[in-house]
N, C-alpha and C positions, 0 to 999 in steps of 0.2 A: 351493385356492380361498379367498382371503382377502377377497374382495369380496362383500358381502351380496347384490348383484344376481345373483350366480351360484348362490346357494342356492335351495332350493325347498320348497314345502309339498306334502306327499303326502296325497291324499284317499282313499287305500285302503292300509292296512296291517293287520296281524293280530297277535293275541297269544294265546299258549297260557295259559289262565287258571291262576293258581297254586292249589294245593289249598285254601287258606284262604278263598277267595271266599265260598262258601256256608256256611261255618262261622262266619266273623266277621260277615257282613252279613245273614244270614238272621234273620227274626223268631223269637224263642224258641219260638213255637208249632210251628214246622215244622223247627227245627234238627236234630232227631234223624232227620228224613226227608230232609234236604237232600242234594244231590249230594256225594259224597265219593270220595276216591281210595282204592282197595283194591288189594292185591296178590293176583293169582290165578295160582298156579303159576309164580311168578317174573315175571309180566307185570302191569304197573301199568295200572289201568283206572279210569275214572269209573263210579260206580254211582248209579242213581236208579230208584226203584220196582222194584228187582230186576233192572233191565236194566243190562248192563255194556258199556262202549264204550272201545276203545283209541284213542289218537291216534297216527297214523303219524308216524314221524320225518321224512317228506318235507315236513311243514308248517313245518319250521324248519331250512332248509339254506342260507340266504343266506350268502354269503361263504366257503363251503366248495367244494372242487372236486367236480364231478358224480361223479367216480369214488369219492367218499367218501359219497355220499348213501345213506341207509339207510331202506328202507321199513318196517322192523320197528317195533313199538310203542315209543313214547318212554317213558323213565323219568320219570314225572310227579312224582317226589319228588327228582329230581336238583337240584343247585345251580342257581340262576337263570342263564339264558343270555339273550342279547339278544332271543330269540324268546319267552321266557316272561315271567311276570308280575312282573318287578322293574323299575319305571320308571327307576330310576337306571342300571341296566345298559342299558336301551333308549336313554336319553338319550345315553349315551356312543357307542352305535352310530349314532344320528342325527347327532351331531357329526362322526363319522368320514365319514358319507355326505353331509354338508352338507345336512341336512334341518332346516329351521326348525321345522316343526310337522307333526303326523301325526294323521289320523283312523283309528281302529283298530276293526276288526271282531273279534268273538269266534271261538273255535275249538270248544270243547266245546259251547257253547250253540248253535252254528251261526250263520251270518251274520245271520239275522233271527230267531233264537230258536226255530228249528224243534224243537229238543230238548224244549222246554217245551210246544210245541203238541201234542206226542205224549203228554204225561202223562195218566194216567187221572184223577187228582185235579187238576182245574183250579185249585182254590184253592192247592194246592201249586205248580202251574206258575206262577201269578201271583206267589206269594211268591218263587220262584226268579228270575223276571224282575226284580222290584223289588230283590232282593239284588244281582243283577249290575249293575243301573243304579247302585245306591248305591256299589258298589265302583268302577265306572268313573268316576263323577263325584266322589265324596268322597275316594277314595284315589288311584286312578291319575292322573286328570287334575288333581286338586288338588295333586299333588306338583310340577307344573310347568304352571300354567294357561295360560301363553303358548306352550307347546310341544305340548300335547295338545288335540285337538278332541273333546270327549266325544260319543260316539254311543250312543244308548239303544235298548233293545228294548221292544216292547209285546206284550200278549197278543192275538195275531191272531184268536183264536177268538171274541172278543167286541169288536166295534168300539166299543161304549160304554166298556168297560173300557180298551181301547187308547187312546181319547181322554183318559180320565182319567189314565192313566199318562204319556202324552205331556205333558200339562199339568204333572203333578208333576215329571217329569224336567226340563222347561223351567225351572221355578221353581228347581230345584237347579243349573242351569247347562248342561244338555244343549244341543247345537247341531244335532243331527240325529236322526232316527228311522230305524232300519233296517226295510226292507220287502221283500217277496218279488217276484221277477220275474213270477210268474204264479200268483195266488191260487187259481184254480180247479184247478190241477194238484196242489195239496196239500190239496184237500178244502174249500176256502173259497169264498164267493161271488166271482164274477168282478168285474172292474172295470166290467162292463156291467150289473151286477145292477139289475133294474128297481125294486127297493125301496131302492136306493142304500145298501146295507149299510155301505159304507166312509165315507159322508159325515161321521159324527161324528169319525172320526180325521182325515180330510182337512181338516175345518174347524179342528180343534184345532191341527194342524200349521201351517196357513196363518195362523191368528190369532197363533201364537207364533213365527213365523218359523223353523220347523223344516223344512228340506228332507227329503224321503224319500230315503235312500241305498239303492240297489237293487244288490245284489251278484250276480255270476254264481254259479249253482249254488244259488240259493234257491228253486228250483222243480224239478219232476221232468219237465219237458217235454223229451223226447228223441226222436230219430228213428233212433237207432242200431239196427242189427240185433243180436239177442241174441248172435250168434256173432262180432260184429265185434271186432277187437283193442282192447285197453284204450287204446292211444294215440289211437284215434279219438275217445274220449270227451273228451280234452283239446281237440280241435278243435271238437267239437260244442258244448262249453260256450259258446263264443263266440256261438253263435246265440241264446242266451238274451237277450242284450242287444238283438238285433234284434227278437225276439218282444216283449219288454217295451216297446220304443220304439213299435212299431206298435200294440200294444194300448192304450197310454196315448194315443196320438195320436187314435185313433178312439173312445175311450171317452167323450169329452165332459167328463171330470172336470176337466181343466185349463182348460176354458172356464167351467165353473160355479164353479171355485175359482181365479180368476186369480192369487191371491197364493201358491198352492202351487207349490213347486219340486220337481223330482225330479232326482237325480243317478245316472247309470248308472256304477257303479264297475267298473273293469277292462273297460270296454266296447270300447276302441279307438275310432278315429274315421274310418278310411278308408271304412267301409261307409255312413256316414250320408248323404253327398250322393246316391248312387244311390237309396237308399230314399226320401229326401225327393222326389227327382225323379219316382220311380215313383208316389208318393202324389199328387203334383200332377197327374200325367198321368191317374191313375185318376179323380180328381175331374172332370177335363175330359171324359174318355171316357164316364163314367157320368152326365153331367149330365141325360141324358134321363130317368133314373130318378126325378128329383124329382117328376115328374107321373105315374109309373106306378102302376097299381092294386096295392094291398097284397097281394092274394092271388096276384098274378103275380110279385112281386119275389123272394120267398124261393125259389121254384122255379127262377128264372133263375140265382140265385147259388149255391145249395148243394143244392137239393132238400129243404131242411128249414125249415119255417116254424114248427114247434111251439115251439121254444125262443126264437124271436124274436117270437112273437105278432104284434101289429099294428104293430111298429116298421118304419120305412121302411128302404130300402137304406142310407141314410146314418145310421141310428140317431139320436143326439142332435146330429149335426154340422149346423150351420146353413149356409144358402146363403152363399157368399162366403168360406168357411173357407180359410185358407192354411196348410198344414203348416209351411212355413218360418217364417212369422210366429209360430206357436205354439211352435216349437222355440226361437226366440230369446227368447220370453217366459218359458218355463217349464222347459225341459229342458237339462241339463248333462251332458256326457260327459267321460270321462277316458281317458288312455292311459298305459301303463307307460313310464317313461323307457327309451329305446332301442328303442321299438316303431316300426312303420312306419305309413304312411298320413297323414303330416303334410301332404301336399299338399291334403288335404281342407279345410285352413284357408282356402284361396283361395276356397272356396264358402261355408263356414260362418261365416267371420269369426273373431274372437279373444275374444269375450265369453262363450262358452258351453263352452269347452274348458279342462280342468284336467289335472294330471299326478299321477302316483302312483309308488310304488316297489314295492308288493306285498310288502314285507318282512314276514316272513322266508321267503316262499315261493320255489319254484324259479325263477320268472320275474324275481326281483329282480336288479338290477344291482349290488347292494351289494358293495363300498363305493364304487362309481363312478356312482351314480344321477344326481347333479347334473351330472357331466361328460357322461354320456350325454344328458341333457336339453339341455345346451348344444349338443351336436352336432346333436341333432334340430332345434333352432331356430336354427341358426347363420345362416341367411339371412333371419331376421326382424328387425324393428327392436327397439330396446331396450324401447320401450313394449309392443310385441306380446309379447315374451318375458316381460316382467314380469306381464302379465295371466295368462298360462298358468302360469307358475312360482309365482306368489304371489297376485296381486291378485284374481283371480276367486274363489279359495277363501276369501279374507277376506270378500269381499262376499256370497257365497252362504251361508256359514256364520256370518255376523255375528261374525267372529273377529278379535281383535287379537293378532298374533303377537309373538314375542320380537323385540326390536330388535337392530340390529347391535352396539350397545355391550354389551348383556347377553350376547350370544353371543361377544363379544370378537373381532369380525371387522371389517374395514374397510367 
C-alpha cells in the first residue's frame, strides 16, 4: 500500500510496559516501593506492595501463527519486541501494518489503571499513575508525536484527584483519559451517583478536550456461570460495551456535560443500531411514566425503590430526549479491522465510527490490518472511508498525524 489514503489510525492498541517505567519516572520518595520486575522460581513477574503478577504470553502474539501462541508467563526482561515498550520497534511494526498513528492502552497497569486502584497506599498508587503518564507522554509518545496518541490514567478512587491529574496530563500533551466500563462493579460510585461524584473529572475532561476512552474488560460485570468454559469469557467481554453504552445513555452525564466525548474501544458496531432502536422504543412505550407517582414507579420497574430514592422512572433524562441524537453528539465506537457488522453504518452514519488493530493481541490482523480495513469498507465512498480510517480519530482526539511525505508514501 503506497497510497496514504489506504493507511489507517488505530484507536486501540496495547503495550507491555518495559521494566524501567516505574524506576525511571517515579518520584524519588516512592521509587524504592515502585512496581518492579522480579524473577520468582524462573518466572518473571511484576511486584507491587508484595503482590506479584505475571503477564501471559497471549497479550503479544500478533503476527505469529496461532499454533505458536504460548499462554505461559512472558519473560519481562527479554529483548524488546513489537509488543513491548520500545517505540522504535513498535514504529517499524506500524509501518509494516500501514498504521499512521496509534492510541495505546497499558498492560500491567490494566487498561484504566485498576492495578493502582487496588493499592493499599493510595499516595503510592497516585505516584504510580503519574509515573506511567510521564513515561507515556514524555518518553513513548514524545519519540514520535505524530505517530502516537498519548492516553493517560487517573486515580479513579478520588474524582478530585482524577480531575487534577487529567488537567496535568492534558498540559503535558495527553489526548485522552482511560475510564472504566462500569464504575460500580469495581467498588466506585456509579455514573448515576446522586452526589455526582464523577463531575470534577468529567468537567476537567470536557474543558480540556479529553475524550474518555473506555476499553473492554475494565469492569467485573459478568454473567458467566462459574463452571462455564473459558472460551465463553471471550464472548461475554463484548457485552461490556453494550452495558457501558446503555449506562452512559441513561445517566444524564452527557447531557449535563455536552462537550464530553466517550470512545468505546474494541466495542464493535453491529449491535449499536438495535440497542438505539430499543431505547427509542422504550422511551415511547414508557411515556406514561412521566406523570406516574414516584412511590409507584420503582415497584413497577424493579421492585426496589430504596437505591433510587425519589428519582423518576427516567432519572435525569428530560422529555424529548433522543438517544440517536445523543449518540451522534457524544459517543464514538470502534471496530477491529476485519471485524463484521459494518452494515450498521447505514443507520449510524460515518461520523462516530473509528477503526483499530488491537495490536499485539490475538484479534489483530497484523501485518494486514489496513488491507482488512480496505476490504471492510470496499463499498463505501472515498470520503466515508477517510472518516473511519483517519479523520474521525484526528477530530475526536485533536490529533495531527504524520504526513504522507514523512511516512515516505504516496
